[in-house]
N, C-alpha and C positions, 0 to 999 in steps of 0.2 A: 346513414343516407346523403344526401349529396351537402346537406349543410355540414355534416361535421368531415364529410370529407376537402369542403374548401378550408374549414377551420384549421383541420390537420395541415393542409399544402401550406397554410398560413404560417404554422407554428415551427413547421419545417424546414420554411425559405426565407421568415422575413429577414432573419440575420444577415443573409447575404447582399439583401435588397439595400436603396440609398433610403433614407429619410422619408423624402418624399412618396417615394414606392410605398413604403411601410403603410405611413400616413393613409394614402388612398386607397389600398387596399384592406387597411382596417375599415377606413370609414364604408366599404360597400359591405363589407361581412357584420358589421354592423348595422346595415340597413338591413340585409336579407334576415337577419338574426330577429330583427322587430319584423320583419313584412306580414303584414294581412294573411298572408298565403299559411305562415305557422300558426297563427293566432286562429284563424277561422275559417280561410278558404282549404279545403283540403276532400279528403275521402268523406267525413263524416257531415258538412256542409255544403252546400252548392250554392250558386247565384247567377245572375246574368254575367256575372262582371270575373268567374271563374278562369277564362279563357286569358282575361288581360294580367289578372294577377299573376298567374302562373307563368306567362311570359315573361312581366317584370321581375319576377323573382329570380327567373334564370339568368337574365340580363345582370342582375345584381350579382350572383354566385360565378357569372363567367367572367363579370369586371376583376373580382378576387384575383383569381389565375392573371388575368392580362397585366393587373398592374404591377406584379412582379413578374412579370416579363415571359411568361408561360401561355401556351396555348390552352383553353380552356376543354376539359373533356368532350368527348366527342357527344354523351349523353345528354348533355346540357341544349343539343340543338333541336331534343324532343321533349313534348310535355310532360308535365308529371301527370297532370288529372287524366281522366279518360276523356274522350275525343267522340263530343256528338254526333260530327259527320261521318258519314259510311261511304268510305271510298269504293271503288269498283276495282275488283281480283279477280284475274284471270288465268287460272295456273299454265304451265309451258306443258304443250301435247307434241310436240315434235320437237328432233333435235335443229338448229338451227346456223349459219354458216354466213352471216353477214359481211359484208365489205367492211371497213373501219374506214369511215369516210367523214362523216359529221354535215354531209352537203342535204342534198335531197331527200326526204323519206323513201325509203325504197320497199315497198308493201312487202312483195311476197320473199326479201331475205328476210325479214323479223317475223315472218308467218309462223304461228306455232308457238312465238315465245311466250315467256309470262308478260301479264300487261295489269301495272298498277295504276289507277286514276284515281289523283286523288278529289276530294269533295270541298270545293272550296267555299261551299253557299253558309257553314254555320260561322266561318272565320269571317265572311265577306259583311255580316251584319257589326260584324266589332270592330270594322274597319281595318281589320289585319292585310297588307299587301303580298300578295302569292307572287312567287317567282319560276317555281315549279310546278309543273302540271302533269307529268306522266313519266311511268319507266317501265321499258321493255327489257326484258332480260330470260337470258336462256344457256344453255352449254351444247356443246356437240360433245365428239368423241376424246378432245382433247384441250377444250378453253370453256371458260365461261366470257359472256358477252356481255354487255349493258348499253342501252340508250337513253337519254334524258333528256327529255322534252320540256322547254322553257313555255310559261303562261306567258306569252307576245314574244316580244324582240329581246335578245341576249342582254344583259342589264350593261350599259357604260361604263359603271364603274370597276374599279379594280375588284376580284372575288376569287374564292376559293370553292372548289370542287373535292369535296372529302367523299370518297368510295370504301365500304367497311366492307369487309368480307368474311365468312367463319365458314369452315367444314366442320361437320358436328356426324358422331357417331351414336347410335341409338344409346338410349340408357346412359346417354354421359351426362354430366352436368356442367361441364365445360368443355368450349370448343377444341377440336383437334390442333386446328391452325386457323390464325386470325390474319391476316393482309390489310394494309392500309393505301389506298392509292391518293394521293394529294397533288389536284393540279390546279396551278397559279394562273389565273386570267388575268390580262391588261388588254383594254381595246380591244376588247371583244375577240382576242385570239391569245392561245395557249402561250404563257410564255416561260413556264417550268411546269414540269410533273418528276414525280419519283414514285414508284411504288414498294413498298416495303411490308416488311413482318411486323405486326401490331409492337412487340415490345423490343424492336430491333430499329435503331437508326440508320444502319447500313441500308442504301438501296439494293433492291435484287435488279433492276432495271431501272434509267432514270433518264431525260432530254439530254443530261451530261454525258452521262453512262451508260448507252443505249443497249448495250449486249449484245445478244443473237436476234433483238428485236420481235423477241416471245411476245411481248408485252406492247400495245399499242393504245392511242389515245388519239382523239381528232374534236376538232370544235368549229360548225360553219353554222349551218341552221340550228345545230342540234349537238349533244357532247355524245360523243359513243366512246366504250372501251373494249379491250379483249385483254386477259389474264388465262395464263396457261394454268389447267387443272392440276398440274404436277408442285406449283407452288403453293398450293394447298392441300397435299398429300391427298389429292381426291381423284377417284377415277371412277367412271361408270360400271355399275356392275348389276347383275341380272337377279331382281328379286328373291328369288330361292339361295342364290348365293350371298347375297346381304344378309338375308334373316340368318344362316347358318352360321357365318362370321363377323356378327355383329359387332363384337367386339373389338372387332380389328380395322373395319370399312368405314368410313365415312360413308353416310347415306342420304345427307343432304347440305346443300348450302343456305347460307343466309347472307343478304346483304341488306345494306341501306345506304342512301346518299343525302348528303346536305351540302347547304350553301353557306358559305362563311364570308362575312364583311369585316375587316378591321380585328381581325380574330373570335369574333362574334358569329355565333350563328345565327344565320337569317332564316329559313328556312327548310327544310326536311321530306323526304319520303320514303318511306312511309313515314306520317307523322308518329303515329305510335308503333311499335313491335317492328318484323321485318318482314323481307320477301324471301321466300323459301322454294329453293329448287330441288328436285327430287334427283339424286344422282343415280337414273337407271340408264341402261342399255336402250336406244331408241325404240325397238318393237313393245317392249315392256312401259317405256314412258307414253306411248302411244295408246296403249290398251288401257291405261288409268282412266281416261276421259271420253 
């Protein structure tokens, strides 16, 4: 579980850290181990404070990694407990070909995309501050596109947007390929970005190494991105072909977006689970709905 992973990370990395770092990380680990979340709040028990204890517990676990000079795992950006709020999700119904500019919302360019809209009502009762409002996502023949809309203005403070993308084949328990897009924002502008395989620090493309420009990111009114499907070893196929070669072809994409400040998770969409996109030819995609 998350506590076991944090404890293992501490045991493997504490010796290389300074005494002050070790002490801080150990204190955060002890706080997490003694958290009310472990002793009471969890799947067997519920209270009006579940969300607060969930968030506090994940914050202490994140601090263990941060104290030892590492970024916390992406899964700590999402709540552990089930979410009472019921977000709205509309699946993709047609290919999209949006221009990645991040400026005014161009309704027709995103028509047909999958749309995930957060439900902030339950969190508002607990005083949680939400920064993200909705995600639009979709594919065409060659790319996967995404748009992140903020709840209000773009935050003034520095922050990082992380986009996790995975390609999956039928009946497999692990993703075929996984990518991570990291975008650093300062003064409401993109200061740096890179996209890489989840298990490799070498960028496929970045602000410093733009390559062919196959990937693109933009931030003005909202955040937008484009990633080639080829980087995920994915290509749209017909439903019959997908079933006949399910052991070979990826059949769906999953993506999740999160916002981080000071290397700690602040908000994420979806809060629980992933946004899924079918890897189908456009005609079959349109016939699904």
